[in-house]
C-alpha positions in Angstrom: 68.5 -15.7 19.6 72.2 -15.4 19.6 72.3 -17.3 16.1 69.5 -15.0 14.8 71.5 -11.9 15.8 74.8 -13.2 14.3 73.0 -14.1 11.2 71.4 -10.7 11.0 74.5 -8.9 11.6 76.2 -10.6 8.8 73.3 -10.1 6.5 73.2 -6.5 7.4 76.9 -5.9 6.8 76.6 -7.6 3.3 73.5 -5.5 2.5 75.1 -2.3 3.4 77.4 -2.9 0.2 75.0 -4.8 -1.9 71.8 -2.8 -1.3 68.9 -5.1 0.2 67.7 -2.7 3.0 65.5 -5.2 4.6 68.5 -7.0 6.2 69.9 -3.8 7.7 66.5 -2.8 9.0 66.1 -6.2 10.7 69.5 -6.1 12.3 68.7 -2.6 13.6 65.4 -3.7 15.1 67.3 -6.6 16.8 69.8 -4.2 18.3 67.0 -2.0 19.7 65.1 -4.9 21.2 67.9 -7.2 22.8 70.7 -6.6 25.2 73.3 -8.2 22.8 76.2 -5.7 22.2 76.5 -3.8 19.0 79.5 -1.7 18.3 78.2 2.0 17.6 80.6 2.5 14.7 78.9 -0.5 12.9 75.4 1.1 13.6 76.7 4.4 12.5 78.0 2.9 9.2 74.8 1.0 8.6 72.4 3.9 9.4 74.4 6.4 7.5 74.3 4.1 4.4 70.4 4.1 4.8 70.1 7.9 5.3 72.4 8.6 2.2 69.8 6.5 0.3 66.8 7.8 2.2 64.3 7.6 -0.8 64.4 3.9 -0.5 62.8 4.1 2.9 59.2 4.9 4.0 58.8 8.0 6.3 58.4 5.8 9.6 61.3 3.8 8.9 63.5 6.9 7.8 62.9 8.6 11.2 63.7 5.4 13.2 66.9 5.2 11.5 67.7 8.8 12.1 67.1 8.1 15.7 69.5 5.1 15.7 72.0 7.2 13.9 71.8 10.1 16.5 72.5 7.7 19.3 75.5 6.0 17.4 76.9 9.7 16.8 76.4 10.5 20.5 78.2 7.2 21.4 81.0 7.9 19.2 81.4 11.5 20.4 80.5 12.9 16.8 79.1 15.9 18.5 78.3 18.2 15.5 76.7 15.3 13.5 74.7 14.3 16.5 73.4 17.8 17.1 72.2 18.2 13.6 70.5 14.8 13.7 68.9 15.6 17.0 67.6 19.0 15.8 66.2 17.6 12.6 64.2 15.0 14.7 63.1 17.8 17.1 61.8 19.9 14.3 59.9 17.1 12.9 58.4 15.9 16.3 58.6 18.8 18.7 56.5 17.4 21.4 57.8 13.8 21.2 59.4 12.2 24.3 61.6 10.3 22.1 62.9 13.5 20.6 63.3 14.9 24.1 65.3 11.6 25.1 67.6 12.3 22.3 68.2 15.9 23.3 68.8 14.9 26.8 71.3 12.2 25.8 73.1 14.7 23.5 73.4 17.2 26.5 74.7 14.5 28.8 77.3 13.5 26.1 78.7 17.3 26.2 78.7 17.3 30.2 75.5 19.4 30.4 73.9 17.1 33.0 71.7 19.8 34.6 70.3 20.7 31.3 69.7 17.1 30.4 67.7 16.7 33.7 65.7 19.8 32.9 64.8 18.3 29.4 63.9 15.0 31.0 61.7 16.5 33.6 59.8 18.6 31.1 59.1 15.4 29.2 58.0 13.6 32.3 55.7 16.5 33.2 53.8 15.9 29.8 54.0 12.0 29.9 54.8 10.9 33.7 55.0 7.2 32.9 57.2 7.3 29.7 59.6 4.4 30.1 62.3 5.8 27.9 62.5 9.0 30.0 62.5 7.2 33.2 65.3 5.0 31.8 67.3 8.2 30.9 66.7 9.8 34.2 67.8 6.7 35.9 70.9 6.5 33.8 71.8 10.3 34.6 71.6 9.5 38.3 73.6 6.3 37.9 76.3 8.1 36.0 76.6 10.7 38.7 77.0 8.1 41.2 73.6 8.1 42.8 73.0 4.5 42.3 70.4 4.4 45.1 68.4 7.2 43.4 68.5 5.4 39.9 67.1 2.1 41.6 64.4 4.1 43.6 63.2 5.5 40.1 63.3 2.2 38.4 61.5 0.3 41.1 58.8 3.1 41.4 58.3 2.7 37.6 58.3 -1.1 37.7 55.5 -1.1 40.6 53.0 -0.4 37.7 55.0 -1.4 34.6 55.9 -4.8 35.3 56.4 -5.7 31.6 59.3 -3.1 31.1 62.1 -5.8 30.9 64.6 -3.1 30.0 63.9 -1.5 33.3 64.3 -4.8 35.0 67.7 -5.3 33.2 68.9 -2.0 34.4 67.8 -2.5 37.7 69.4 -6.0 37.8 72.8 -4.4 36.6 72.7 -1.7 39.4 71.9 -4.2 42.1 74.8 -6.4 40.8 77.1 -3.4 40.9 76.1 -3.0 44.4 76.9 -6.5 45.3 73.2 -7.4 46.1 73.3 -10.5 44.0 70.0 -12.1 45.2 67.9 -8.8 43.9 70.1 -8.9 40.7 68.9 -12.5 40.1 65.3 -11.7 40.7 65.4 -8.8 38.1 67.3 -10.9 35.4 64.7 -13.7 36.0 62.0 -11.2 35.2 63.8 -10.2 32.1 64.0 -13.8 30.8 60.1 -14.0 31.5 59.8 -11.5 28.7 63.0 -12.2 26.7 63.8 -15.9 26.9 66.2 -16.1 24.1 68.2 -13.1 25.1 71.6 -14.7 25.7 73.4 -11.7 27.3 70.8 -12.0 30.2 71.5 -15.7 30.5 75.2 -14.9 31.0 74.8 -12.2 33.5 72.2 -14.1 35.5 74.7 -17.1 35.6 77.5 -14.7 36.7 75.3 -13.4 39.6 74.3 -16.9 40.7 78.1 -17.8 40.8 78.7 -14.8 42.9 75.9 -15.8 45.3 77.9 -19.1 45.8 76.4 -22.3 47.3 76.1 -25.5 45.3 72.5 -25.1 44.2 73.2 -21.6 43.0 76.2 -22.8 41.2 74.3 -25.7 39.7 71.7 -23.3 38.5 74.3 -21.1 37.0 75.8 -24.1 34.9 72.4 -24.5 33.4 72.3 -20.9 32.3 75.8 -21.0 31.0 75.0 -24.3 29.1 71.9 -22.6 27.7 74.1 -20.0 26.2 76.7 -22.7 24.8 73.5 -24.3 23.1 72.2 -21.0 21.8 75.6 -20.0 20.5 76.4 -23.2 18.9 79.4 -23.5 21.3 80.9 -20.2 19.9 80.6 -18.2 23.2 83.8 -18.5 25.1 82.5 -16.8 28.3 79.7 -19.6 28.5 82.1 -22.3 27.8 84.5 -21.1 30.7 81.4 -20.7 32.9 80.4 -24.3 32.5 84.0 -25.3 33.4 84.1 -23.0 36.4 80.8 -24.4 37.8 81.8 -28.0 37.4 85.2 -27.2 39.2 83.1 -25.7 42.0 81.2 -29.0 42.5 78.0 -28.4 40.4 78.2 -32.0 39.0 74.9 -33.8 38.6 74.8 -37.3 40.5 73.4 -40.2 38.5 71.0 -42.6 39.9 70.6 -41.4 43.4 67.9 -38.8 42.9 70.2 -36.0 44.3 71.0 -34.4 41.0 69.6 -31.8 38.8 70.6 -33.7 35.7 67.4 -33.1 33.5 67.8 -30.6 30.9 71.5 -29.8 30.6 73.1 -33.0 29.4 71.5 -35.6 31.9 72.4 -38.5 29.5 76.0 -37.6 28.9 78.0 -40.3 30.3 75.1 -42.1 31.9 76.0 -45.3 30.6 79.5 -45.6 32.1 78.6 -44.0 35.4 80.1 -40.6 34.5 78.1 -37.7 36.1 76.7 -35.6 33.4 77.9 -32.3 34.8 81.4 -33.7 34.6 80.9 -34.8 31.0 79.5 -31.5 30.1 82.4 -29.8 31.8 84.9 -31.9 29.8 83.2 -31.2 26.4 83.3 -27.4 27.4 87.0 -27.6 28.3 87.8 -29.3 25.0 85.9 -26.7 23.0 87.9 -24.0 24.8 91.2 -25.6 24.0 90.1 -26.1 20.3 89.2 -22.4 20.3 92.5 -21.0 21.8 94.6 -23.5 19.7 93.2 -21.3 16.7 94.8 -18.3 18.5 98.3 -19.6 18.5 100.6 -21.5 20.9 100.9 -19.0 23.9 97.0 -18.7 24.0 96.6 -22.3 23.9 99.1 -23.1 26.6 97.7 -20.5 28.9 94.2 -22.0 28.4 95.5 -25.5 28.9 97.3 -24.4 32.3 94.1 -22.6 33.5 91.6 -25.4 32.6 93.8 -27.9 34.4 93.9 -25.7 37.5 90.0 -25.7 37.6 
């Protein structure tokens, strides 16, 4: 999934200049359906290029792009452009919960939280189980400091919408924010049931397991970090550092005594010479990190070397 996203992003940025719209649409769909970060300025530029050539899109695709464009405008603080796009969508779909969500998001962005809540409540009156509106209500409470209220809304929703992985993801983030790492781990594991290739979830789940502490948790965290290393082709620095951190904390697989968790994350590495595979994986990760920081120049490389030697 990480490779797919990188390739889709590169193709989309090329397409914005050269014209193949399918690549841009594919990237925007990935941005909507994964938790991988996308810069709103990038989304804004891509969606604007599509809207400027709207005749190349069918009606359904055009309104989806306008929705993405409105959200990017809101995130970038482009108030006038956001409002005009939101109003355009509202005029076309006056009873739509998606339009109501956009209106509420705009109102939130201009510090009209009470009006946003009123808009969300009206939408929920029409469609009590609409996940997009429930997500926004929870986000509104979260942003106003009511974490318990946001979690209550999300868990009520998840009681009968178990497949809503975005709600599980947000609940996991809120539990982690409160330091309830066991609950956060449960939520992120549910996300991976539905989105196994979402490398961002692998990373945050590994972080929560490390925060829980204990050898078994740290060993499991190492597996999740290692999966991101594999999915990213070794390009994700956070995952590489995570592997090193876990190995330094004792998450090293034991060869030959039945006590390790060696299968699946490099169990064969170093087995011929008695080296624990977790240690071999950690050494490879450290080498990759040093190579990465060497590209950034002497001070970065020296700092990375000191840090890794201290682990």
